[in-house]
C-alpha positions as CSV (number, residue, x, y, z in Angstrom):
1,M,-94.1,-9.6,-16.1
2,N,-94.1,-11.5,-19.0
3,D,-96.0,-10.5,-22.5
4,L,-99.1,-12.3,-21.8
5,L,-99.4,-10.9,-18.1
6,E,-98.5,-7.2,-19.4
7,N,-101.0,-7.4,-22.2
8,A,-103.8,-8.5,-20.2
9,V,-103.0,-6.0,-17.4
10,T,-103.4,-3.5,-19.8
11,A,-106.9,-4.5,-21.2
12,H,-108.1,-4.7,-18.2
13,G,-107.6,-1.1,-17.6
14,G,-103.3,-1.2,-16.9
15,L,-101.7,-0.7,-13.6
16,D,-101.2,2.9,-13.3
17,R,-104.9,2.7,-12.7
18,W,-105.3,0.0,-11.2
19,N,-102.8,1.0,-8.5
20,K,-105.2,3.9,-7.5
21,V,-107.7,1.7,-6.4
22,K,-108.4,0.2,-2.9
23,S,-111.9,-1.5,-3.3
24,I,-114.3,-2.7,-5.6
25,T,-117.9,-3.5,-4.3
26,V,-119.9,-5.4,-6.2
27,D,-123.6,-5.8,-6.2
28,A,-124.2,-9.7,-7.0
29,S,-126.2,-12.8,-7.3
30,V,-124.6,-16.1,-7.4
31,A,-126.4,-19.3,-7.9
32,G,-125.9,-22.6,-9.3
33,A,-126.0,-26.5,-8.6
34,L,-122.9,-26.3,-6.3
35,F,-124.7,-24.6,-3.9
36,H,-127.6,-26.9,-4.4
37,A,-125.6,-29.7,-3.5
38,K,-124.1,-27.5,-0.1
39,S,-128.0,-27.0,0.9
40,Q,-127.5,-22.8,0.2
41,A,-129.4,-22.8,-3.4
42,D,-130.8,-19.3,-2.2
43,A,-127.8,-18.2,-0.1
44,L,-126.3,-15.7,-2.5
45,E,-129.3,-15.1,-4.2
46,K,-128.6,-11.0,-3.6
47,V,-125.5,-9.9,-2.4
48,R,-122.7,-7.2,-2.0
49,F,-118.9,-8.3,-1.9
50,E,-116.6,-5.6,-1.5
51,V,-113.3,-7.0,-2.2
52,D,-110.0,-5.3,-0.9
53,T,-107.6,-4.6,-3.8
54,T,-104.4,-4.2,-1.4
55,R,-105.1,-7.4,0.9
56,E,-107.4,-10.6,1.0
57,L,-110.0,-9.3,2.8
58,V,-114.0,-8.9,1.4
59,T,-116.8,-8.5,3.2
60,I,-120.5,-10.1,2.3
61,D,-123.3,-7.5,2.5
62,F,-126.6,-10.1,2.5
63,V,-128.9,-7.4,1.0
64,G,-132.3,-7.2,2.9
65,Q,-130.9,-9.3,5.8
66,D,-128.9,-8.3,9.4
67,K,-126.0,-10.6,8.0
68,R,-122.7,-9.5,7.1
69,A,-119.5,-11.9,6.5
70,V,-116.1,-11.1,6.7
71,F,-113.7,-13.4,4.9
72,E,-109.8,-13.0,5.5
73,P,-107.6,-16.2,4.8
74,G,-107.1,-17.3,8.6
75,R,-110.7,-16.7,10.0
76,V,-114.2,-16.2,8.8
77,A,-116.8,-14.2,10.7
78,L,-120.4,-13.3,10.6
79,Q,-121.9,-10.7,12.8
80,R,-124.9,-7.8,12.4
81,L,-124.5,-5.1,10.8
82,D,-124.1,-3.4,14.0
83,G,-121.2,-5.5,14.0
84,T,-122.4,-8.1,16.6
85,L,-120.5,-11.1,15.9
86,T,-122.9,-14.2,15.5
87,G,-120.2,-16.8,14.8
88,V,-116.7,-17.3,13.7
89,R,-114.1,-19.7,12.9
90,D,-110.2,-19.6,13.1
91,D,-108.2,-21.5,10.3
92,P,-111.9,-22.2,8.0
93,E,-110.0,-24.0,5.2
94,S,-109.5,-26.9,7.6
95,S,-112.7,-27.4,8.2
96,F,-113.9,-28.4,4.6
97,D,-111.5,-31.4,5.7
98,G,-113.3,-34.9,4.8
99,H,-116.1,-33.3,2.8
100,E,-117.3,-34.7,-0.4
101,F,-119.4,-32.9,-3.1
102,Q,-122.3,-33.5,-1.7
103,T,-121.2,-32.5,2.2
104,P,-123.9,-29.9,3.1
105,W,-122.0,-26.5,4.4
106,E,-122.9,-24.2,7.0
107,D,-123.0,-20.3,6.8
108,L,-119.2,-20.0,7.6
109,H,-118.1,-22.5,4.9
110,L,-120.1,-20.5,2.4
111,A,-118.8,-17.6,3.7
112,Y,-115.0,-18.9,3.1
113,F,-116.0,-20.3,0.1
114,A,-117.6,-16.8,-1.2
115,G,-114.4,-15.0,0.2
116,E,-111.7,-16.5,-1.6
117,A,-113.5,-17.3,-5.1
118,L,-115.1,-13.5,-5.6
119,W,-111.4,-12.2,-3.8
120,T,-109.7,-13.8,-7.0
121,Y,-111.2,-13.2,-9.7
122,L,-112.5,-9.1,-9.1
123,N,-108.6,-9.3,-8.6
124,T,-107.9,-11.1,-11.9
125,P,-105.4,-10.6,-13.5
126,F,-103.4,-7.6,-11.1
127,L,-103.2,-9.9,-8.4
128,Y,-100.7,-11.8,-10.8
129,T,-98.3,-9.5,-10.4
130,W,-97.5,-9.0,-6.9
131,P,-94.7,-10.9,-5.5
132,G,-94.6,-14.6,-4.8
133,F,-97.2,-14.8,-8.1
134,I,-95.0,-16.9,-10.9
135,T,-96.4,-17.2,-14.6
136,E,-95.7,-18.6,-17.2
137,E,-97.4,-18.5,-20.7
138,I,-98.4,-22.2,-22.2
139,A,-99.7,-23.6,-25.2
140,P,-103.1,-21.6,-26.8
141,I,-106.0,-23.5,-27.2
142,E,-108.7,-22.4,-30.0
143,V,-112.4,-22.0,-28.5
144,D,-115.1,-21.0,-31.1
145,G,-112.7,-19.2,-33.8
146,E,-110.8,-17.6,-31.5
147,T,-107.4,-17.8,-30.5
148,W,-107.0,-18.2,-26.7
149,R,-103.6,-17.2,-25.1
150,R,-102.9,-19.4,-21.6
151,L,-101.2,-18.4,-18.7
152,S,-100.3,-20.4,-16.0
153,V,-100.2,-19.2,-12.0
154,T,-98.4,-20.6,-9.8
155,F,-100.0,-19.0,-6.4
156,P,-98.3,-18.6,-3.6
157,D,-99.0,-20.5,0.1
158,H,-100.3,-17.2,2.4
159,I,-102.6,-16.4,-0.4
160,K,-105.9,-18.3,-0.3
161,S,-107.8,-19.4,-3.5
162,H,-109.1,-22.3,-5.1
163,T,-105.8,-24.0,-5.8
164,R,-102.1,-23.2,-6.1
165,Q,-102.0,-23.4,-9.7
166,Q,-104.7,-22.1,-12.1
167,I,-105.0,-21.1,-16.0
168,S,-106.2,-17.8,-17.0
169,C,-107.5,-17.9,-20.8
170,F,-107.1,-14.2,-22.3
171,G,-109.1,-13.5,-25.7
172,P,-107.0,-11.7,-29.1
173,D,-108.3,-8.6,-27.1
174,G,-106.3,-9.4,-23.9
175,L,-109.7,-9.8,-21.7
176,L,-110.3,-12.8,-19.8
177,R,-113.0,-15.4,-21.2
178,R,-111.8,-18.3,-19.3
179,H,-110.3,-19.3,-15.8
180,D,-109.8,-23.0,-14.9
181,F,-108.9,-24.8,-11.6
182,T,-109.2,-27.4,-9.0
183,I,-110.8,-26.7,-5.9
184,D,-108.9,-28.1,-3.0
185,I,-112.1,-27.6,-0.5
186,L,-114.0,-29.8,-3.2
187,G,-111.8,-32.3,-3.1
188,G,-110.2,-31.3,-6.0
189,A,-113.2,-31.0,-8.1
190,P,-112.1,-29.6,-11.4
191,G,-114.0,-25.6,-12.8
192,M,-113.9,-24.1,-15.3
193,L,-115.4,-20.3,-15.3
194,Y,-116.1,-18.6,-18.1
195,A,-116.5,-14.6,-18.2
196,T,-118.7,-12.6,-20.4
197,D,-119.9,-8.9,-20.9
198,H,-117.2,-6.9,-19.8
199,R,-118.3,-3.8,-18.1
200,D,-115.9,-0.5,-18.2
201,A,-116.1,0.8,-14.5
202,D,-114.1,3.7,-14.2
203,G,-111.3,2.4,-15.9
204,I,-111.0,-1.1,-14.6
205,I,-112.4,-3.6,-17.3
206,I,-114.7,-6.3,-15.2
207,P,-116.6,-9.1,-16.5
208,T,-120.0,-8.9,-15.2
209,T,-121.5,-12.7,-16.2
210,R,-119.3,-15.8,-15.1
211,R,-120.6,-19.4,-15.6
212,G,-118.8,-22.1,-14.2
213,Y,-118.9,-25.7,-15.2
214,A,-116.4,-29.1,-14.7
215,W,-113.9,-30.3,-17.3
216,H,-112.1,-33.4,-17.3
217,G,-109.4,-34.5,-19.6
218,D,-107.6,-32.0,-21.7
219,Y,-110.6,-29.0,-20.0
220,E,-112.9,-30.6,-22.3
221,L,-116.2,-29.1,-21.1
222,V,-119.0,-30.9,-18.9
223,P,-121.7,-28.6,-20.1
224,E,-124.1,-29.9,-17.5
225,P,-124.9,-28.7,-14.8
226,L,-123.9,-25.5,-14.5
227,L,-122.2,-25.4,-11.3
228,V,-121.9,-21.6,-10.6
229,A,-123.4,-18.9,-11.8
230,I,-122.5,-15.1,-11.2
231,D,-124.0,-12.3,-12.5
232,I,-123.1,-8.5,-10.8
233,G,-125.1,-5.5,-11.3
234,E,-123.9,-2.0,-10.1
235,I,-120.0,-2.0,-9.6
236,T,-118.3,0.6,-7.3
237,I,-114.7,1.0,-7.7
238,R,-113.4,3.3,-5.0
């Protein structure tokens, strides 16, 4: 583990605490221009994510509805709360082939995107210590008077995330400030996700507000539109 990753892991609660965790459940609201473009504007307005911290698995409950989605890398499923399947898709990533930014999503598309995104976000930075991840500190940047150290992360092929090569930016306190990437299933669209309002949830430090925008050039912010807004309420660590 390199110095930056070790510092970030310690700041977010440390491996000793993390290794006792099996799942993180959050009540959340997810919105933004991306979901309007995908004809899913209010679909994630009130949801509960249960994110496994030991393998790539996310359960999404649509609060107030008889509806649940289960995301795994090679399969997404929709079901009623009693477990009755209402839709299933194997090899879900391939269903995005040929999509453009304005291509509408079905519910199974939404479940795949939300699953791979929130699994990555809520397991960061601890995820980067797993076998198969390659990390390297790259040149820092100055943002609003702070120096942000940057960790370039290459994901192994078996982990489904936005793309294989991503960058996490950490502030002087070691906490995540921003997550930079492109999104394969959106045709390589650029995204930068700012992380704020960090909260101590039973020893694990989690950003509870995230705001996502596009970027161009050398990670230059495109301030409009706000593509993704994630607001997290109650957090349960198990």
